[in-house]
Backbone as a ProteinNet text record, in pm:
[ID]
protein_1_A
[PRIMARY]
FLSSCKGKGQFTAAEDRMILEFVNETGKRWVTLSRLLARTAIRVRNRHEELKLQMVIKQRDPGPASMIVVDGTNVAKELGQGKFLALGLLIVWDWFCSRGHEVLIFLPQSRFRRANEEDKVILAELKKAGVLVYTPSRRTDGVTCGSYDDRYIVKYAAQEKGIIVSNDNFRDLVAENEEFRDQIKNRLLHFTFIKEEIFPPDDPLGKKGPSLTDFLRH
[TERTIARY]
2184	2293.8	2381.4	2315.4	2392.1	2472	2414.3	2485.5	2615.2	2618.8	2738.8	2849.3	2813.8	2911.1	2967.9	2916.5	2960.4	3109.6	3176.7	3314.8	3411.6	3360.4	3449.6	3496.5	3417.1	3457.1	3413.2	3390.8	3343.1	3283.4	3211.7	3149.9	3235.6	3238.9	3309.2	3223.6	3281.5	3206.2	3087.2	3106.5	2996.5	2884.6	2924.6	2823.8	2750.7	2823.3	2759.1	2651.5	2682	2582.9	2461	2485.4	2374.1	2284.5	2344.8	2266.5	2180.9	2238.9	2164.5	2044.7	2057.1	1945.5	1826.4	1852	1742.1	1651.3	1701.5	1623.6	1527.5	1398.1	1299.5	1251.6	1162.7	1118.1	1050.1	969	901.9	1002.5	1106	1208.4	1277.2	1304	1368.7	1281.9	1151	1060.3	1063.3	1065.6	1071.8	1202.5	1311.9	1440.7	1433.9	1371.6	1358.7	1279.6	1168.8	1087.5	1166.2	1239.8	1315.8	1422.3	1488.2	1589.2	1526.2	1409.8	1340.4	1303.1	1255.9	1218	1340.2	1451.7	1573.5	1621.3	1604.9	1650.6	1572.7	1454.8	1375.7	1417.8	1508.7	1561.5	1452	1353.2	1244.3	1280.6	1267.8	1306.9	1187.3	1116.2	994.7	1027.7	1131.3	1161.9	1211.5	1280.4	1320.2	1197.5	1099.3	975.6	901.8	912	849.6	899.3	1030.4	1086	1037.4	1025.4	977.1	832.5	751	609.7	592	675.8	664.6	685.6	774.1	798.9	681.3	606.9	495.8	369.3	353.3	229.7	222	100.4	78.5	60.1	155.8	150.7	93.8	-22	-88	-26.9	-27.9	32.6	-65.7	-86.1	-170.1	-139.6	-186.5	-166.6	-252.6	-194.3	-273.1	-352.9	-327.3	-399.7	-330.3	-377.1	-312.3	-333.6	-240	-250.1	-359.9	-440.8	-549.6	-498.4	-575.9	-548.4	-565	-474.4	-481.8	-520.8	-631.1	-681.2	-666.4	-584.8	-548.4	-626.7	-686.9	-752.1	-640.7	-590.4	-471.7	-479.9	-589.7	-605	-605.7	-680.6	-690.2	-554.9	-481.5	-351.5	-251.9	-245.2	-148.4	-177	-304.1	-339.4	-323.4	-334.5	-314.5	-169.5	-76.2	64.7	94	35.6	61.1	-27.8	-109.8	-201.7	-287.1	-346	-433	-370.6	-238.6	-168	-133.6	-151.7	-124.4	26.1	69.6	209.5	214.6	263.3	269.1	360.9	449.6	536.8	456	338.5	253.1	214.9	198.2	163.7	279.9	401.3	519.5	533.5	509	521	421.7	296.8	193	223.4	262	297.5	407	511.9	624.6	584.7	503.2	464.9	389	291.7	209.8	280.9	355.2	427.8	530	595.9	696.5	633.9	502.9	431.3	359.6	390.5	337.5	204.5	159	30.4	45.8	-52.5	-65.1	-131.5	-78.4	-127.1	-170.9	-287.8	-335.8	-385	-331.9	-364.3	-456.9	-566.6	-659.1	-642.8	-642.4	-624.8	-698	-767.3	-831	-726.3	-757.8	-664.6	-624.5	-716.9	-689.4	-581.9	-560.2	-461.8	-320.8	-289.6	-155.8	-131.2	-230.9	-214.6	-189.8	-243.2	-228.8	-106.2	-38	74.4	197.7	282.8	409.6	507.2	624.5	718.5	767.3	793.2	839.4	734.1	609	500.5	480.1	497.3	479.1	580.6	702.8	804.9	761.4	713.5	669.3	548.4	451.4	330.9	364.2	456.2	495	559.7	643.1	708.3	608	513.8	409.7	323.5	294.2	214.1	289	417.4	496.7	509.8	512.2	523.4	392.4	284.7	156.4	80.2	115.9	46.7	-42.4	-49.1	-132.6	-229.9	-358.9	-463.9	-531	-543.8	-613.7	-759.3	-849.8	-991.5	-1014.4	-1100.9	-1111.6	-1172.6	-1129.5	-1187.6	-1166.7	-1245.9	-1229.2	-1250	-1194.3	-1202.2	-1266	-1376.9	-1450.9	-1481.7	-1443	-1466.5	-1412.9	-1297.1	-1234.9	-1290.1	-1384.4	-1446.6	-1406.4	-1354.7	-1314.8	-1431	-1458.3	-1564.3	-1499.7	-1491.5	-1423.9	-1518.4	-1489.2	-1566.7	-1536.3	-1629.7	-1616.3	-1518.2	-1399.3	-1294.9	-1331.8	-1406.4	-1444.9	-1528.4	-1613.9	-1696.8	-1608.9	-1510.8	-1416.4	-1345.5	-1301.7	-1226.4	-1310.3	-1430.7	-1517.4	-1561.6	-1595.6	-1642.4	-1533.4	-1412.1	-1302.9	-1265.7	-1259.7	-1226.8	-1331.1	-1458.9	-1566.2	-1555	-1521.8	-1506.7	-1394.1	-1283.4	-1166.5	-1164.9	-1265	-1266.5	-1135.3	-1094.1	-970.5	-992.9	-883.4	-885.9	-864.8	-956.4	-939.5	-855.8	-752.2	-671.1	-710.7	-779.2	-829.6	-882.9	-877.7	-942	-1079.8	-1124.2	-1260.6	-1354.9	-1474.9	-1574.4	-1673	-1664.9	-1748.8	-1898	-1940.9	-2079.8	-2179.9	-2139.3	-2230.3	-2247.6	-2162.8	-2170.1	-2217.2	-2217.7	-2246.2	-2386.7	-2481.2	-2619.7	-2651.2	-2551.5	-2577.1	-2619.5	-2555	-2596.6	-2532.4	-2576.3	-2527.7	-2380.4	-2337.1	-2196.5	-2105.8	-2146.5	-2069.4	-2073	-2188.9	-2202.1	-2109.6	-2107.5	-2021.6	-1874.9	-1837.7	-1698.7	-1657.2	-1737.3	-1703.4	-1707.7	-1800.9	-1814.7	-1702.9	-1662.9	-1574	-1432.8	-1409.4	-1278	-1228.5	-1231.2	-1180.2	-1077.3	-956.2	-847.3	-808.3	-829.1	-782.8	-635.8	-571.7	-428.6	-389.8	-265.1	-209.4	-64.3	-13.9	127.9	196.2	310.4	393.5	534.7	579.9	714.2	739.2	647.3	658.8	664.7	599.8	582.8	434.2	383.3	241.7	219.9	115.8	80.2	-67.5	-98.4	-236.4	-263.7	-389.2	-419.4	-398.7	-361.9	-348.4	-483.9	-591.5	-727.1	-819.9	-811.9	-885.2	-1036.3	-1096.6	-1241.3	-1277.6	-1187.5	-1213.8	-1147	-1148.3	-1074.3	-1128.9	-1254.3	-1311.1	-1301	-1243.3	-1230.7	-1098.5	-1070.4	-946.8	-823.2	-708.1	-581.6	-553.4	-459.7	-422.3	-372.8	-295.5	-243.8	-356.6	-458	-571.7	-657.5	-673.8	-756.4	-701.7	-572.1	-508.4	-498.6	-559.8	-561.2	-704.1	-721.5	-855.8	-907.4
-1592.3	-1494.8	-1508.5	-1512.5	-1521.2	-1651.1	-1760.5	-1886.9	-1881.1	-1799.7	-1786.8	-1713.1	-1641.8	-1563.6	-1639.9	-1763	-1838.7	-1871.7	-1869.5	-1907	-1796.1	-1682.3	-1572.4	-1494.6	-1503	-1431.1	-1286.2	-1228.8	-1091.3	-1067.8	-956.9	-923.6	-820.6	-829.9	-729	-604	-496.4	-371.4	-391	-469.4	-494.1	-572.3	-670	-749.8	-666.1	-573.5	-481.7	-400.4	-352.5	-272.6	-357.1	-483.5	-571.5	-596.3	-611.3	-633.9	-512.8	-393.9	-271.3	-256.7	-308.5	-298.6	-382.4	-480	-562.8	-485.4	-375	-296.8	-207.4	-238.9	-158.5	-40.7	37.3	158.7	128.8	22.5	-14	-49.1	-123.9	-159	-37.6	60.3	182.3	254.7	250	318	251.7	118.1	50.2	80.6	89.8	123.8	262.9	356.6	492.7	493.6	417.6	411.5	349.4	244.1	177.9	270.4	346.8	440.2	550.5	597.8	701.7	651.6	528	469.2	451.2	410.1	390.2	520.5	631	759.6	802.6	748.8	783.8	701.4	605.3	521.5	444.2	395.2	315	167.9	98	-42.6	-134	-106.9	-184	-329.1	-349.3	-486.3	-571.2	-509.8	-583	-626.4	-535	-566.9	-681	-685.8	-793.1	-928.9	-942.3	-1068.8	-1103.5	-1001.8	-1025.6	-1074.3	-1012.7	-1049.3	-1191	-1231.3	-1365.9	-1469.8	-1440.4	-1533	-1538.4	-1426.4	-1419.2	-1484.7	-1486	-1536.3	-1688	-1740	-1884.3	-1926.3	-2004.4	-2046.3	-2187.6	-2200.4	-2330.2	-2413.9	-2544	-2633.9	-2663.3	-2563.3	-2578.3	-2462.2	-2472.5	-2365.2	-2246.8	-2130.9	-2018	-1948.6	-1982.8	-1917.1	-1788.7	-1726.6	-1605.7	-1485.4	-1394.2	-1272.5	-1182.1	-1125.4	-1037.9	-903.1	-841.5	-704.7	-613	-516.6	-421.6	-284.7	-231.2	-99.9	-4.8	97.9	185.2	316.1	349.3	479.2	579.5	644.8	727.3	838.8	912	1023.3	973.8	866.5	812.6	763.4	691.7	637.9	749.7	847.2	956.1	1040.5	1063.4	1141.4	1060.8	930.3	846	855.3	850.6	862.3	1000.4	1103.4	1240	1285.8	1193.5	1226.6	1348.8	1342	1449.4	1533.7	1533.7	1605.1	1506.9	1549.3	1462.3	1439.4	1311.6	1273.9	1162.4	1194	1095.3	978.2	996.7	888.1	765.6	788.2	676.8	587.5	647.2	569.5	479.9	531.7	451.4	333.5	358.2	252.4	139.9	177.1	77.3	3.4	78.5	15.2	-88.7	-54.1	-144.1	-268.4	-249.1	-361.2	-467.6	-423.8	-519.9	-570.8	-484.3	-525.7	-634.4	-622	-720.9	-855.5	-860	-985.4	-1038.9	-982.4	-1036.2	-980.5	-871.7	-813.6	-707.1	-699.3	-583.9	-473.1	-354.3	-242.9	-127.7	-72.7	45.4	146.4	267.6	374.8	475.5	509.6	611.3	740.1	852.7	982.4	1087.7	1183.1	1290.6	1372	1410.1	1486.6	1618.2	1676.8	1804.8	1791.6	1670.3	1651.5	1685	1653.5	1683.6	1834.6	1909.1	2054	2116.1	2054.5	2109.8	2055.2	1959.1	1893.4	1983.3	1961.1	2033.1	1968.1	2027.3	1980.5	1838.1	1805.2	1670.4	1566.6	1596.5	1503.5	1491.1	1601.1	1597.4	1505.9	1503.3	1414.1	1268.7	1234	1096.6	1061.7	1151.6	1125.4	1111	1192.5	1185.4	1051	1000.2	871.5	757.3	762.7	659.6	659.7	778.3	790.3	732.4	765.9	714.1	562.3	509	364.3	291.9	366.3	305.4	250.6	293.2	242.1	347.9	466.6	574.5	621.3	627.5	674.8	795.2	903.6	1022.1	1017.1	1037.8	1048.6	1188.5	1202.4	1329.3	1443	1563.3	1684.3	1797	1901.8	2018	2144.7	2251.3	2378.9	2482	2538.4	2636	2758.5	2875.1	3000.7	2995.1	2934.1	2928.4	2822.6	2742	2638.2	2500.7	2416.3	2280.6	2184.8	2109.6	2008.5	1873.4	1790.3	1661.7	1544	1437.3	1314.3	1253	1175.9	1117.8	1001.7	1020.5	918.2	789.9	799.3	678.3	584.7	641.7	556.4	484.6	555.1	491	374.1	397.5	296	170.8	189.6	74.9	4.1	81.5	21.2	-62.1	-7.4	-82	-206.6	-193.1	-307.6	-418	-379	-477	-546.9	-470.6	-527	-629.8	-601.3	-689.8	-790.3	-783.1	-865.7	-845.8	-720.9	-686.6	-645.4	-612.1	-568.8	-417.7	-347.3	-203.2	-180.8	-99.2	-61.5	79.7	90.3	219.8	203.9	311.7	313.8	377.9	409.6	458.6	338.3	355.7	247.8	257.8	365.6	384.9	368	423.6	407.1	465.8	572.6	635.2	554.4	451.6	371.7	228.6	184.7	44.5	4	99	65.6	96.9	139.6	179.6	62	-51.3	-174.1	-293.5	-414.3	-534.2	-562.1	-525	-545	-460.4	-335.6	-248.1	-299.5	-345.9	-397.3	-516.1	-608.8	-725.8	-685.4	-590.4	-544.7	-483.1	-392.5	-319.8	-412.2	-504.8	-595.9	-700	-751.7	-868.1	-842.8	-729.8	-708.1	-565.6	-525.8	-395	-418.7	-367.4	-390.4	-260.1	-255.7	-142.3	-164.6	-63.4	-71.3	38.3	33.2	143.4	162	282.5	310.2	322.4	258.5	273.5	304.9	426.4	469.5	444.4	490.2	483.2	339.3	248.1	111.6	78.3	9.1	-26.1	-159	-162.2	-282.1	-314.3	-401.3	-448.5	-551.1	-571.4	-667.6	-811.7	-898.8	-1041	-1108.5	-1043.4	-1098.7	-990.4	-962.6	-850.5	-853.6	-971.7	-984	-1030.2	-1008.3	-1049.3	-1181.2	-1214.2	-1332.3	-1464.4	-1465	-1586.9	-1590.9	-1487.2	-1479.7	-1536.2	-1519.5	-1573.6	-1498.6	-1562.2	-1496.2	-1392.4	-1304.5	-1204.3	-1270.4	-1377	-1447.8	-1496.3	-1559.5	-1610	-1496.1	-1391.4	-1277.8	-1211.4	-1209	-1141.9	-1229.8	-1347.4	-1437.6	-1462.2	-1486.1	-1514.6	-1645.3
-2085.2	-2084.7	-1960.1	-1842.2	-1718.5	-1710.8	-1766.1	-1760.4	-1840.2	-1943.3	-2024.6	-1952.9	-1844.5	-1768.7	-1649.5	-1628.2	-1511.4	-1522.9	-1410.2	-1407.3	-1440.7	-1487.5	-1521	-1399.1	-1293.1	-1172	-1171.9	-1290.6	-1298.3	-1436.2	-1451.9	-1578.4	-1652	-1781.9	-1861.5	-1869	-1921.4	-1935.9	-2028.5	-2134.3	-2228.3	-2161.3	-2079.2	-2008	-1905.7	-1841.5	-1746.7	-1815.8	-1935.5	-2009.3	-2045.1	-2081.1	-2115.2	-1994.7	-1877.3	-1755.2	-1724.1	-1740.4	-1712.4	-1804.7	-1926.6	-2021.6	-1978.6	-1886.9	-1837.3	-1742	-1689.8	-1593.2	-1670.4	-1667.7	-1740.4	-1655.8	-1713.7	-1646.5	-1514.2	-1510.5	-1385.2	-1277.4	-1314.7	-1218.4	-1160.8	-1245.5	-1198.9	-1097	-1119.2	-1025.6	-889	-886.8	-757.2	-685.2	-760.8	-700.7	-638.3	-709.1	-656.9	-527.3	-525	-403.8	-288.3	-317.2	-211.2	-153.4	-239.9	-192.3	-108.1	-153.3	-78.6	59.8	65.5	193.7	283.9	223.4	302.2	364.2	294.6	345.6	468.1	486.6	605.3	727.4	706.5	814.7	886.1	810.5	868.9	860.4	968.7	973	948.1	837	810.2	776.5	699.2	659.3	776.8	871.7	991.6	1071	1077.1	1147.2	1077.8	946	869.6	917.3	938	984.2	1124.6	1210.2	1345.9	1344.8	1260	1253.9	1199.8	1107.5	1053.3	1162.5	1258.1	1368	1464.8	1475.3	1570.1	1516.2	1383.9	1324.4	1333	1348.6	1347	1202.1	1150.5	1010.4	1003.7	943.3	934.4	821.1	838.5	741.9	627.6	544.3	425.6	332.5	210.1	113.5	154	185.1	231.8	123	-3.3	-111.8	-152.1	-261.7	-312.4	-220.9	-226.4	-145.4	-200	-111.3	-152.3	-200.2	-287.2	-329.2	-207.8	-190.9	-81.2	-135.5	-84.7	-126.9	-8.4	-25.6	85.9	82.6	194.7	214.5	244.8	141.1	152.9	254.8	253.2	346.8	490.2	515.6	650.8	701.5	617	656.6	683.2	592.7	607.4	731.4	761.4	879.1	1008	997.5	1115.5	1162.1	1068.3	1106	1162.9	1104	1148.9	1262.2	1315.8	1425.8	1390.6	1272.6	1225.1	1115.2	1107.6	1001.9	890.4	766.2	651.9	637.5	644.2	624.2	520	400.7	292.6	326.1	421.2	464.4	506.4	565	605.5	488.3	370.9	252.3	210.8	222.5	190.8	286.2	413.6	513.5	484.5	456.8	429.2	299.1	196.6	69.1	89.4	160.1	179.5	258.9	362.9	449.8	370.7	291.5	217.3	92.2	25.1	-94.9	-61.5	52.2	92.3	124.9	141.3	169.3	46.6	-68.6	-193.4	-238.6	-177	-214.7	-322.4	-410.1	-498.7	-417.1	-424.3	-342.6	-432	-402.3	-474	-371	-379.2	-284.7	-351.4	-285.2	-335.9	-255.6	-327.4	-263.9	-346.2	-281.5	-358	-433.9	-554.2	-636.8	-571.1	-497.2	-432.1	-323.3	-273	-166.4	-213.4	-339.3	-390.7	-393.9	-433.2	-441.5	-304.6	-198.8	-64.2	9.7	-50.3	17.6	21.6	122.3	126.8	28.8	12.5	-89.1	-62.3	63.8	97	62.1	97	65.3	-85.2	-157.4	-302.9	-369.3	-316.9	-371.5	-356.4	-237	-211.3	-297.9	-305.2	-384.5	-532.6	-580.8	-722	-753.7	-662.6	-684.5	-679.8	-587.3	-580.2	-706	-755.1	-876.8	-996.5	-1009.2	-1121	-1114.2	-993	-975.6	-1003.6	-1022.5	-1054.9	-936.9	-815	-696.3	-630.9	-689.6	-636.1	-742.8	-704.4	-793.2	-729	-805.4	-755.8	-799.4	-704.2	-740.1	-796.5	-897	-969.5	-888.3	-922.1	-864.3	-964.4	-953.1	-1041.5	-959.2	-1009.7	-939.4	-1031.7	-988.8	-1068.3	-983.2	-1033.5	-961.2	-818.2	-802.1	-670.8	-578.4	-626.9	-544	-596.7	-507.6	-545.5	-527.7	-631.4	-626.7	-653.7	-551	-564.8	-549.2	-621.3	-606.2	-469.3	-418.7	-285.6	-290.9	-234.1	-244	-170	-60.8	13.4	-73.5	-156.3	-242.3	-345.8	-399.7	-491.8	-423.3	-301.4	-226.4	-204.6	-152.2	-121.2	-249	-351.6	-477.3	-542.6	-548.6	-612.8	-532.1	-401.2	-316.5	-330.4	-335.1	-350.9	-486.1	-588.2	-722.9	-728.1	-657.8	-661.2	-546.1	-458.6	-337.2	-258.5	-250.6	-183.5	-39.5	28	167.4	172.4	238.9	259.1	384.9	372.5	487.7	527.5	639.8	686.1	827.8	904.2	1035.7	1029.9	909.5	887.6	888.7	942.5	942.6	827.1	747.5	628.9	660.2	772	814.4	714.7	644.8	549.9	421.5	400.4	278.1	302.3	426.8	456.1	414.4	416.5	381.1	234.3	159.3	20.8	-66.2	-48.5	-118	-47.8	-81.4	-13.5	-41.9	-161	-196.8	-107.5	-84.3	4.2	147.2	190.4	326.9	350	255.6	267.1	272.2	187.8	184.6	318.3	367.5	490.8	612.8	613.7	727.5	732.4	615.9	613.2	561	494.9	434.2	458.3	584.1	626.4	736.3	716	810.1	879.1	1011.4	1091	1127.7	1179.8	1207.7	1306	1350.2	1428.4	1388.2	1408	1386.3	1522.5	1534.6	1653.9	1606.7	1636.4	1596	1447.9	1366.4	1220.8	1168.1	1237.7	1191.7	1199	1099.2	1097.2	1169.7	1251.3	1325.9	1302.1	1205.9	1193.5	1302.5	1341.1	1448.4	1402.3	1494.3	1462.4	1442.8	1492.5	1480.1	1423.6	1293.2	1233.4	1253.7	1265.3	1283.6	1424.1	1519.3	1656.8	1691	1820.7	1866.9	1812.7	1767.3	1711.2	1559.4	1501.9	1357.9	1308.2	1179.3	1121.6	1170	1159.5	1190.2	1081.8	1108	1008.5	880.9	895.5	778.5	688.9	748.5	670.5	616.3	695.1	654.7	528.4	514.8	401.1	277.7	284.9	169.3	124.6	-3	-54.8	4.7
[MASK]
++++++++++++++++++++++++++++++++++++++++++++++++++++++++++++++++++++++++++++++++++++++++++++++++++++++++++++++++++++++++++++++++++++++++++++++++++++++++++++++++++++++++++++++++++++++++++++++++++++++++++++++++++++++++++

């Protein structure tokens, strides 16, 4: 279709409508997320270019990008220094998504009910985009009973051989089974926020371990 439009210099109204029809529902959701992120005036993509210059890129095929499993509560509270800020989830999503990773964020279902209106807007958009999963909870006689979100995070990451993004050490789960131990020991990425930008370490497993580039690849 596009090749037939070459040389015209512009598209007709009919062609414009045809192009718009190419945008499916998923595409619209990503556009909404990108606009929401832009309104926060976060320069995450600029930082991405800076980090690429700093990383040591080895002359070989780095392999496919690992699945990223985000500890939503931990990330959001890290940005807010103890206060839940859903903006942190957007920052992390954008950083890893721009590097070719599939990202899945886990969050207790009860967190949405306790969120302020601004956070609810962000959480709703992430949910519609298919990158946010709520762990189940129920409320009976005024008491909330929720499933343990950390176990969901570690179990899913272990199943997918993905990278957990969290500053939690999951000490209560490391001895649960060997699969969990391997996941927590070898595929857990800590990070810090500086002025609303995420900074993972260049040496996630210590100075004798792999570079961040290699760590994020299978």
